[in-house]
VOMIGU-858462 format. One record per residue (C-alpha): residue in one letter; x, y, z. Coordinates in steps of 0.02 Angstrom, whole numbers. Example, Ala and Ser with C-alpha at 12.3 -4.5 7.8 and 13.67 -1.06 7.14 Angstrom:
! residues 2
<volum:a&xx:615&yy:-225&zz:390>
<volum:s&xx:684&yy:-53&zz:357>
***
This chain:
! residues 431
<volum:m&xx:2342&yy:1289&zz:-1084>
<volum:a&xx:2350&yy:1135&zz:-996>
<volum:k&xx:2221&yy:1190&zz:-864>
<volum:s&xx:2091&yy:1225&zz:-1008>
<volum:v&xx:2149&yy:1047&zz:-1069>
<volum:k&xx:2091&yy:984&zz:-927>
<volum:w&xx:1939&yy:1045&zz:-893>
<volum:r&xx:1886&yy:1009&zz:-1059>
<volum:s&xx:1920&yy:834&zz:-1034>
<volum:f&xx:1831&yy:836&zz:-870>
<volum:l&xx:1669&yy:884&zz:-971>
<volum:r&xx:1698&yy:739&zz:-1103>
<volum:t&xx:1692&yy:595&zz:-946>
<volum:t&xx:1565&yy:665&zz:-828>
<volum:p&xx:1433&yy:556&zz:-851>
<volum:l&xx:1275&yy:648&zz:-911>
<volum:l&xx:1080&yy:621&zz:-843>
<volum:l&xx:912&yy:636&zz:-904>
<volum:i&xx:803&yy:730&zz:-823>
<volum:l&xx:605&yy:714&zz:-835>
<volum:g&xx:516&yy:810&zz:-699>
<volum:l&xx:439&yy:988&zz:-648>
<volum:g&xx:563&yy:987&zz:-496>
<volum:g&xx:728&yy:907&zz:-603>
<volum:v&xx:736&yy:754&zz:-554>
<volum:t&xx:862&yy:608&zz:-635>
<volum:t&xx:887&yy:436&zz:-697>
<volum:a&xx:1044&yy:339&zz:-671>
<volum:v&xx:1041&yy:318&zz:-883>
<volum:t&xx:1218&yy:383&zz:-938>
<volum:l&xx:1282&yy:444&zz:-1117>
<volum:g&xx:1438&yy:479&zz:-1191>
<volum:a&xx:1510&yy:662&zz:-1220>
<volum:p&xx:1572&yy:690&zz:-1402>
<volum:g&xx:1732&yy:759&zz:-1411>
<volum:l&xx:1722&yy:935&zz:-1425>
<volum:t&xx:1818&yy:1073&zz:-1540>
<volum:l&xx:1768&yy:1239&zz:-1428>
<volum:p&xx:1795&yy:1421&zz:-1465>
<volum:s&xx:1956&yy:1498&zz:-1391>
<volum:a&xx:1909&yy:1617&zz:-1253>
<volum:s&xx:1957&yy:1791&zz:-1319>
<volum:g&xx:2043&yy:1882&zz:-1170>
<volum:g&xx:2039&yy:1829&zz:-991>
<volum:s&xx:2100&yy:1679&zz:-896>
<volum:i&xx:2041&yy:1498&zz:-874>
<volum:s&xx:2133&yy:1438&zz:-761>
<volum:d&xx:2062&yy:1498&zz:-586>
<volum:s&xx:1911&yy:1381&zz:-523>
<volum:p&xx:1777&yy:1523&zz:-525>
<volum:k&xx:1796&yy:1568&zz:-713>
<volum:e&xx:1842&yy:1388&zz:-753>
<volum:v&xx:1669&yy:1329&zz:-689>
<volum:i&xx:1565&yy:1491&zz:-812>
<volum:d&xx:1649&yy:1422&zz:-941>
<volum:q&xx:1599&yy:1240&zz:-903>
<volum:v&xx:1418&yy:1293&zz:-894>
<volum:w&xx:1462&yy:1401&zz:-1055>
<volum:q&xx:1502&yy:1258&zz:-1156>
<volum:i&xx:1378&yy:1136&zz:-1111>
<volum:v&xx:1245&yy:1255&zz:-1164>
<volum:y&xx:1346&yy:1291&zz:-1319>
<volum:r&xx:1357&yy:1119&zz:-1364>
<volum:d&xx:1214&yy:1049&zz:-1316>
<volum:y&xx:1048&yy:1176&zz:-1305>
<volum:l&xx:905&yy:1123&zz:-1372>
<volum:d&xx:809&yy:1308&zz:-1391>
<volum:s&xx:633&yy:1287&zz:-1362>
<volum:s&xx:605&yy:1483&zz:-1323>
<volum:g&xx:683&yy:1552&zz:-1466>
<volum:d&xx:778&yy:1689&zz:-1373>
<volum:y&xx:968&yy:1557&zz:-1381>
<volum:d&xx:1069&yy:1674&zz:-1520>
<volum:e&xx:1204&yy:1589&zz:-1549>
<volum:k&xx:1323&yy:1746&zz:-1577>
<volum:t&xx:1252&yy:1834&zz:-1449>
<volum:w&xx:1306&yy:1678&zz:-1320>
<volum:r&xx:1483&yy:1678&zz:-1376>
<volum:q&xx:1509&yy:1884&zz:-1315>
<volum:l&xx:1436&yy:1833&zz:-1167>
<volum:r&xx:1570&yy:1731&zz:-1132>
<volum:r&xx:1702&yy:1853&zz:-1194>
<volum:n&xx:1642&yy:1995&zz:-1080>
<volum:l&xx:1609&yy:1868&zz:-908>
<volum:l&xx:1798&yy:1790&zz:-930>
<volum:q&xx:1871&yy:1959&zz:-967>
<volum:k&xx:1809&yy:2013&zz:-783>
<volum:s&xx:1867&yy:1978&zz:-620>
<volum:f&xx:1754&yy:1856&zz:-468>
<volum:a&xx:1827&yy:1864&zz:-284>
<volum:g&xx:1732&yy:1701&zz:-280>
<volum:s&xx:1623&yy:1551&zz:-298>
<volum:a&xx:1472&yy:1666&zz:-234>
<volum:e&xx:1501&yy:1796&zz:-362>
<volum:s&xx:1536&yy:1645&zz:-516>
<volum:y&xx:1375&yy:1558&zz:-473>
<volum:e&xx:1273&yy:1748&zz:-477>
<volum:a&xx:1361&yy:1769&zz:-669>
<volum:i&xx:1306&yy:1596&zz:-702>
<volum:r&xx:1124&yy:1612&zz:-658>
<volum:g&xx:1113&yy:1794&zz:-762>
<volum:m&xx:1190&yy:1698&zz:-900>
<volum:l&xx:1073&yy:1568&zz:-894>
<volum:a&xx:938&yy:1657&zz:-888>
<volum:s&xx:955&yy:1763&zz:-1030>
<volum:l&xx:895&yy:1582&zz:-1111>
<volum:n&xx:725&yy:1621&zz:-1045>
<volum:d&xx:734&yy:1422&zz:-1005>
<volum:p&xx:659&yy:1393&zz:-842>
<volum:y&xx:714&yy:1193&zz:-837>
<volum:t&xx:889&yy:1248&zz:-887>
<volum:r&xx:967&yy:1308&zz:-718>
<volum:f&xx:1117&yy:1304&zz:-601>
<volum:l&xx:1124&yy:1224&zz:-434>
<volum:d&xx:1260&yy:1254&zz:-304>
<volum:p&xx:1348&yy:1121&zz:-236>
<volum:k&xx:1213&yy:1111&zz:-86>
<volum:q&xx:1044&yy:1113&zz:-214>
<volum:f&xx:1144&yy:977&zz:-334>
<volum:k&xx:1158&yy:851&zz:-177>
<volum:e&xx:1000&yy:866&zz:-124>
<volum:m&xx:913&yy:864&zz:-323>
<volum:r&xx:999&yy:696&zz:-330>
<volum:i&xx:910&yy:642&zz:-150>
<volum:d&xx:729&yy:622&zz:-210>
<volum:t&xx:763&yy:503&zz:-352>
<volum:s&xx:862&yy:357&zz:-266>
<volum:g&xx:714&yy:301&zz:-180>
<volum:e&xx:770&yy:324&zz:-31>
<volum:l&xx:839&yy:485&zz:94>
<volum:m&xx:871&yy:494&zz:272>
<volum:g&xx:734&yy:555&zz:378>
<volum:v&xx:603&yy:507&zz:499>
<volum:g&xx:484&yy:456&zz:398>
<volum:i&xx:324&yy:562&zz:400>
<volum:q&xx:239&yy:642&zz:242>
<volum:l&xx:192&yy:826&zz:268>
<volum:s&xx:76&yy:962&zz:190>
<volum:l&xx:53&yy:1155&zz:214>
<volum:d&xx:-163&yy:1146&zz:291>
<volum:k&xx:-219&yy:1308&zz:169>
<volum:a&xx:-346&yy:1345&zz:297>
<volum:t&xx:-228&yy:1375&zz:448>
<volum:k&xx:-68&yy:1364&zz:352>
<volum:e&xx:11&yy:1258&zz:489>
<volum:l&xx:115&yy:1100&zz:458>
<volum:v&xx:12&yy:953&zz:464>
<volum:v&xx:66&yy:744&zz:468>
<volum:v&xx:-12&yy:657&zz:303>
<volum:s&xx:46&yy:516&zz:377>
<volum:p&xx:187&yy:422&zz:462>
<volum:i&xx:284&yy:292&zz:343>
<volum:e&xx:257&yy:143&zz:420>
<volum:g&xx:408&yy:54&zz:460>
<volum:t&xx:519&yy:209&zz:488>
<volum:p&xx:539&yy:313&zz:657>
<volum:a&xx:417&yy:412&zz:683>
<volum:s&xx:276&yy:289&zz:664>
<volum:r&xx:368&yy:176&zz:779>
<volum:a&xx:385&yy:333&zz:904>
<volum:g&xx:186&yy:374&zz:881>
<volum:v&xx:190&yy:497&zz:748>
<volum:l&xx:8&yy:494&zz:701>
<volum:s&xx:-59&yy:566&zz:543>
<volum:k&xx:-152&yy:760&zz:582>
<volum:d&xx:-23&yy:801&zz:714>
<volum:v&xx:26&yy:974&zz:696>
<volum:i&xx:227&yy:1003&zz:703>
<volum:v&xx:249&yy:1152&zz:781>
<volum:t&xx:439&yy:1168&zz:801>
<volum:i&xx:570&yy:1088&zz:741>
<volum:d&xx:734&yy:1059&zz:852>
<volum:g&xx:629&yy:1218&zz:933>
<volum:r&xx:628&yy:1316&zz:814>
<volum:s&xx:477&yy:1384&zz:771>
<volum:t&xx:349&yy:1315&zz:612>
<volum:k&xx:252&yy:1479&zz:594>
<volum:g&xx:279&yy:1538&zz:421>
<volum:m&xx:377&yy:1419&zz:359>
<volum:s&xx:377&yy:1317&zz:214>
<volum:t&xx:353&yy:1100&zz:184>
<volum:e&xx:513&yy:1115&zz:80>
<volum:d&xx:632&yy:1202&zz:207>
<volum:a&xx:520&yy:1101&zz:342>
<volum:v&xx:578&yy:931&zz:257>
<volum:k&xx:752&yy:1022&zz:253>
<volum:l&xx:767&yy:1023&zz:444>
<volum:i&xx:702&yy:862&zz:477>
<volum:r&xx:834&yy:758&zz:359>
<volum:g&xx:999&yy:731&zz:392>
<volum:p&xx:1125&yy:621&zz:450>
<volum:e&xx:1093&yy:413&zz:480>
<volum:g&xx:1081&yy:414&zz:664>
<volum:s&xx:1076&yy:597&zz:713>
<volum:e&xx:927&yy:648&zz:806>
<volum:v&xx:774&yy:783&zz:781>
<volum:v&xx:673&yy:825&zz:910>
<volum:l&xx:491&yy:900&zz:811>
<volum:g&xx:347&yy:965&zz:933>
<volum:l&xx:172&yy:936&zz:885>
<volum:r&xx:20&yy:998&zz:942>
<volum:r&xx:-111&yy:838&zz:982>
<volum:g&xx:-268&yy:916&zz:1013>
<volum:g&xx:-256&yy:1050&zz:1154>
<volum:e&xx:-68&yy:951&zz:1216>
<volum:i&xx:107&yy:1004&zz:1123>
<volum:i&xx:222&yy:843&zz:1148>
<volum:d&xx:414&yy:854&zz:1107>
<volum:f&xx:451&yy:681&zz:1001>
<volum:p&xx:636&yy:655&zz:1004>
<volum:l&xx:673&yy:556&zz:838>
<volum:t&xx:820&yy:465&zz:773>
<volum:r&xx:868&yy:498&zz:592>
<volum:d&xx:864&yy:337&zz:475>
<volum:r&xx:882&yy:271&zz:310>
<volum:i&xx:693&yy:286&zz:198>
<volum:e&xx:648&yy:182&zz:74>
<volum:i&xx:534&yy:305&zz:-23>
<volum:n&xx:359&yy:203&zz:-75>
<volum:a&xx:339&yy:273&zz:-285>
<volum:v&xx:185&yy:143&zz:-316>
<volum:s&xx:27&yy:102&zz:-181>
<volum:y&xx:-112&yy:-12&zz:-203>
<volum:k&xx:-275&yy:-126&zz:-182>
<volum:l&xx:-417&yy:-216&zz:-245>
<volum:n&xx:-560&yy:-140&zz:-275>
<volum:t&xx:-750&yy:-245&zz:-281>
<volum:t&xx:-878&yy:-169&zz:-385>
<volum:q&xx:-1064&yy:-192&zz:-349>
<volum:d&xx:-1062&yy:-342&zz:-494>
<volum:q&xx:-934&yy:-418&zz:-397>
<volum:r&xx:-782&yy:-368&zz:-520>
<volum:k&xx:-616&yy:-361&zz:-438>
<volum:i&xx:-516&yy:-194&zz:-479>
<volum:g&xx:-342&yy:-160&zz:-449>
<volum:y&xx:-312&yy:0&zz:-405>
<volum:i&xx:-144&yy:59&zz:-440>
<volum:r&xx:-67&yy:231&zz:-378>
<volum:l&xx:90&yy:257&zz:-439>
<volum:k&xx:171&yy:449&zz:-368>
<volum:q&xx:344&yy:482&zz:-442>
<volum:f&xx:458&yy:395&zz:-568>
<volum:n&xx:597&yy:373&zz:-444>
<volum:a&xx:720&yy:226&zz:-434>
<volum:n&xx:614&yy:93&zz:-348>
<volum:a&xx:453&yy:166&zz:-471>
<volum:a&xx:472&yy:5&zz:-619>
<volum:k&xx:508&yy:-142&zz:-464>
<volum:e&xx:389&yy:-76&zz:-365>
<volum:m&xx:252&yy:-59&zz:-512>
<volum:r&xx:286&yy:-235&zz:-567>
<volum:e&xx:266&yy:-308&zz:-362>
<volum:a&xx:87&yy:-209&zz:-389>
<volum:a&xx:41&yy:-319&zz:-545>
<volum:r&xx:87&yy:-464&zz:-520>
<volum:s&xx:34&yy:-466&zz:-342>
<volum:l&xx:-157&yy:-423&zz:-408>
<volum:e&xx:-152&yy:-531&zz:-547>
<volum:d&xx:-142&yy:-656&zz:-422>
<volum:q&xx:-284&yy:-600&zz:-347>
<volum:d&xx:-385&yy:-627&zz:-504>
<volum:v&xx:-433&yy:-430&zz:-535>
<volum:d&xx:-521&yy:-424&zz:-708>
<volum:g&xx:-454&yy:-257&zz:-731>
<volum:y&xx:-328&yy:-96&zz:-696>
<volum:v&xx:-372&yy:114&zz:-632>
<volum:l&xx:-202&yy:187&zz:-640>
<volum:d&xx:-200&yy:334&zz:-548>
<volum:l&xx:-79&yy:441&zz:-624>
<volum:r&xx:-142&yy:613&zz:-548>
<volum:g&xx:-17&yy:723&zz:-462>
<volum:n&xx:131&yy:621&zz:-553>
<volum:p&xx:255&yy:768&zz:-582>
<volum:g&xx:374&yy:635&zz:-663>
<volum:g&xx:558&yy:581&zz:-633>
<volum:l&xx:643&yy:439&zz:-704>
<volum:l&xx:645&yy:428&zz:-899>
<volum:e&xx:711&yy:244&zz:-874>
<volum:a&xx:586&yy:198&zz:-750>
<volum:s&xx:446&yy:289&zz:-865>
<volum:i&xx:497&yy:163&zz:-1013>
<volum:d&xx:492&yy:12&zz:-903>
<volum:i&xx:334&yy:46&zz:-842>
<volum:a&xx:256&yy:69&zz:-1020>
<volum:r&xx:317&yy:-96&zz:-1083>
<volum:q&xx:248&yy:-183&zz:-922>
<volum:w&xx:82&yy:-118&zz:-977>
<volum:l&xx:120&yy:-139&zz:-1194>
<volum:n&xx:205&yy:-294&zz:-1267>
<volum:e&xx:215&yy:-194&zz:-1427>
<volum:g&xx:212&yy:-13&zz:-1514>
<volum:i&xx:325&yy:156&zz:-1487>
<volum:i&xx:348&yy:204&zz:-1326>
<volum:v&xx:445&yy:363&zz:-1337>
<volum:s&xx:558&yy:465&zz:-1461>
<volum:t&xx:669&yy:587&zz:-1397>
<volum:q&xx:740&yy:733&zz:-1540>
<volum:t&xx:864&yy:827&zz:-1495>
<volum:r&xx:938&yy:1012&zz:-1589>
<volum:e&xx:1008&yy:925&zz:-1744>
<volum:g&xx:868&yy:798&zz:-1776>
<volum:i&xx:941&yy:645&zz:-1705>
<volum:r&xx:778&yy:516&zz:-1631>
<volum:d&xx:817&yy:390&zz:-1514>
<volum:v&xx:657&yy:284&zz:-1522>
<volum:r&xx:604&yy:170&zz:-1346>
<volum:r&xx:493&yy:16&zz:-1393>
<volum:a&xx:378&yy:-98&zz:-1313>
<volum:t&xx:481&yy:-276&zz:-1296>
<volum:g&xx:352&yy:-394&zz:-1286>
<volum:s&xx:357&yy:-399&zz:-1098>
<volum:a&xx:190&yy:-358&zz:-1031>
<volum:i&xx:150&yy:-421&zz:-846>
<volum:t&xx:-42&yy:-412&zz:-921>
<volum:d&xx:-161&yy:-382&zz:-1068>
<volum:k&xx:-313&yy:-321&zz:-964>
<volum:p&xx:-435&yy:-191&zz:-959>
<volum:l&xx:-350&yy:-31&zz:-912>
<volum:v&xx:-377&yy:151&zz:-885>
<volum:v&xx:-278&yy:267&zz:-834>
<volum:l&xx:-315&yy:441&zz:-729>
<volum:i&xx:-230&yy:596&zz:-791>
<volum:d&xx:-241&yy:793&zz:-693>
<volum:q&xx:-148&yy:938&zz:-751>
<volum:g&xx:-2&yy:895&zz:-603>
<volum:s&xx:19&yy:748&zz:-713>
<volum:a&xx:184&yy:794&zz:-800>
<volum:s&xx:337&yy:743&zz:-935>
<volum:a&xx:396&yy:568&zz:-881>
<volum:s&xx:158&yy:531&zz:-827>
<volum:e&xx:151&yy:603&zz:-996>
<volum:i&xx:275&yy:492&zz:-1099>
<volum:l&xx:200&yy:349&zz:-1003>
<volum:s&xx:-4&yy:407&zz:-1034>
<volum:g&xx:39&yy:461&zz:-1197>
<volum:s&xx:107&yy:309&zz:-1242>
<volum:l&xx:-42&yy:198&zz:-1162>
<volum:q&xx:-165&yy:321&zz:-1251>
<volum:d&xx:-88&yy:303&zz:-1442>
<volum:n&xx:-52&yy:113&zz:-1445>
<volum:a&xx:-216&yy:102&zz:-1408>
<volum:r&xx:-205&yy:17&zz:-1236>
<volum:a&xx:-272&yy:127&zz:-1107>
<volum:k&xx:-425&yy:237&zz:-1105>
<volum:l&xx:-367&yy:437&zz:-1007>
<volum:v&xx:-503&yy:484&zz:-894>
<volum:g&xx:-469&yy:652&zz:-808>
<volum:q&xx:-393&yy:831&zz:-858>
<volum:k&xx:-286&yy:889&zz:-998>
<volum:t&xx:-91&yy:857&zz:-910>
<volum:f&xx:31&yy:983&zz:-870>
<volum:g&xx:135&yy:975&zz:-1062>
<volum:k&xx:295&yy:971&zz:-1012>
<volum:g&xx:402&yy:872&zz:-1154>
<volum:l&xx:549&yy:944&zz:-1142>
<volum:v&xx:731&yy:830&zz:-1087>
<volum:q&xx:836&yy:893&zz:-982>
<volum:a&xx:1037&yy:824&zz:-943>
<volum:v&xx:1101&yy:859&zz:-766>
<volum:r&xx:1294&yy:893&zz:-762>
<volum:g&xx:1406&yy:873&zz:-623>
<volum:l&xx:1523&yy:1023&zz:-625>
<volum:s&xx:1700&yy:1019&zz:-549>
<volum:d&xx:1673&yy:1108&zz:-413>
<volum:g&xx:1530&yy:1007&zz:-336>
<volum:s&xx:1387&yy:1097&zz:-423>
<volum:g&xx:1278&yy:1050&zz:-564>
<volum:l&xx:1180&yy:1100&zz:-712>
<volum:t&xx:1015&yy:1062&zz:-812>
<volum:v&xx:999&yy:1105&zz:-938>
<volum:t&xx:866&yy:1061&zz:-1113>
<volum:i&xx:926&yy:952&zz:-1232>
<volum:a&xx:805&yy:881&zz:-1319>
<volum:k&xx:612&yy:863&zz:-1330>
<volum:y&xx:506&yy:704&zz:-1337>
<volum:l&xx:387&yy:653&zz:-1439>
<volum:t&xx:236&yy:516&zz:-1404>
<volum:p&xx:207&yy:366&zz:-1514>
<volum:k&xx:106&yy:468&zz:-1649>
<volum:g&xx:241&yy:577&zz:-1663>
<volum:t&xx:139&yy:719&zz:-1549>
<volum:d&xx:250&yy:877&zz:-1500>
<volum:i&xx:174&yy:895&zz:-1291>
<volum:h&xx:261&yy:1034&zz:-1210>
<volum:k&xx:167&yy:1184&zz:-1152>
<volum:n&xx:-7&yy:1107&zz:-1254>
<volum:g&xx:-16&yy:940&zz:-1130>
<volum:i&xx:-116&yy:764&zz:-1153>
<volum:e&xx:-298&yy:747&zz:-1182>
<volum:p&xx:-393&yy:641&zz:-1091>
<volum:d&xx:-536&yy:539&zz:-1171>
<volum:v&xx:-644&yy:577&zz:-1059>
<volum:k&xx:-642&yy:739&zz:-976>
<volum:s&xx:-694&yy:734&zz:-775>
<volum:e&xx:-653&yy:892&zz:-644>
<volum:m&xx:-699&yy:884&zz:-468>
<volum:t&xx:-787&yy:1025&zz:-430>
<volum:e&xx:-758&yy:1144&zz:-288>
<volum:k&xx:-832&yy:1075&zz:-165>
<volum:q&xx:-761&yy:901&zz:-191>
<volum:l&xx:-589&yy:982&zz:-197>
<volum:k&xx:-603&yy:1083&zz:-39>
<volum:d&xx:-658&yy:922&zz:52>
<volum:f&xx:-532&yy:801&zz:-42>
<volum:t&xx:-413&yy:692&zz:75>
<volum:i&xx:-253&yy:594&zz:14>
<volum:e&xx:-361&yy:444&zz:79>
<volum:k&xx:-504&yy:444&zz:-34>
<volum:l&xx:-401&yy:415&zz:-182>
<volum:g&xx:-495&yy:279&zz:-270>
<volum:t&xx:-643&yy:254&zz:-189>
<volum:s&xx:-813&yy:284&zz:-190>
<volum:q&xx:-793&yy:468&zz:-111>
<volum:d&xx:-650&yy:491&zz:-285>
<volum:s&xx:-770&yy:563&zz:-400>
<volum:q&xx:-636&yy:529&zz:-563>
<volum:y&xx:-610&yy:362&zz:-508>
<volum:v&xx:-784&yy:331&zz:-536>
<volum:e&xx:-791&yy:362&zz:-703>
<volum:a&xx:-653&yy:283&zz:-733>
<volum:q&xx:-741&yy:129&zz:-649>
<volum:k&xx:-891&yy:150&zz:-731>
<volum:i&xx:-782&yy:164&zz:-914>
<volum:l&xx:-687&yy:-10&zz:-845>
<volum:t&xx:-839&yy:-103&zz:-803>
<volum:k&xx:-943&yy:-41&zz:-987>
<volum:k&xx:-779&yy:-108&zz:-1063>
<volum:l&xx:-780&yy:-304&zz:-955>
<volum:k&xx:-956&yy:-315&zz:-973>
<volum:l&xx:-903&yy:-299&zz:-1196>
<volum:n&xx:-774&yy:-421&zz:-1143>
***
């Protein structure tokens, strides 16, 4: 009994973190977990660690899960618990498989179990920094080779002379043939001060680059000043993800462009998969002086409404670029700007990920992400599986997509940006 009380107390006191994003990313917002009155285990002891973690996962779902698929049945869920706790598990590996099978019955891709290694890796992307060498990778569609998109300025890769378009053929002597970008990143990342050797093909020559891993700050925002033919100054801001640095970087970008006396802004959310809830709210407040930003609703119908606070940096005209890769936190931001008539949306319908997950650290270092709420736009629109429609539709042709590179973003060779700039210029002329 003492053991059961101990881990139930653990569930009550462990911070609950909110997730908004396709890949399961977290925010540093802590929510209180209420005291629990839990069903007793019918048969089977949970005093051993494997069963303990199984029951922790079960209890979190039982208490907090918001069913969006219609596949959750409380009676079936209770029976599943009884069945699992009557079984014997040789160790963590077996219990983890049982947990994954249990969660699969929910038919919810966002409610998932992460073993200790996966849980640790998931938290890296939201911190705004990581240990690595400072390169952005992509997989060449034609050759299936790993290519350096660009080295990040001031990082070990940049200082060593790694260049854009370099092909990564080996990592510590291991061939990258058939390797995914995710697997390559895992090999390149490592403890600060440790060394990794990248074999890079440049032209017809393969060069080994010994690189010492360092703490790399991840820039969520890039920006520049564009000038139209009629000499209008347009501030172009690209927001790549909602990490821990995003709001700060957005504020710096907007203030820098304001100091340059821009006439209006284009905010690019294309391909932004989401991230931290608080980052999306903070950034919305930088563009909105009043109005609702977003509301979240639990399975009990409890709504939490977040509003603007009169702290907008600028009220100059704004156009937002969106596409199918704009998801979750990107949809919160674009939806709030659209519903409050603060901006026109240009591009394609967004992804349609309107569920909020919580991430729990479990007693053995593993973790759980579980759907706990849905979010609604200021006008009450539930965008899950529906997405947000742009005010002006704009799509790239197959040829444009084939020839498109990251360097063309926010330029005259970016047809969606050109459309956004056209709309912004028209609005400026009317003002």
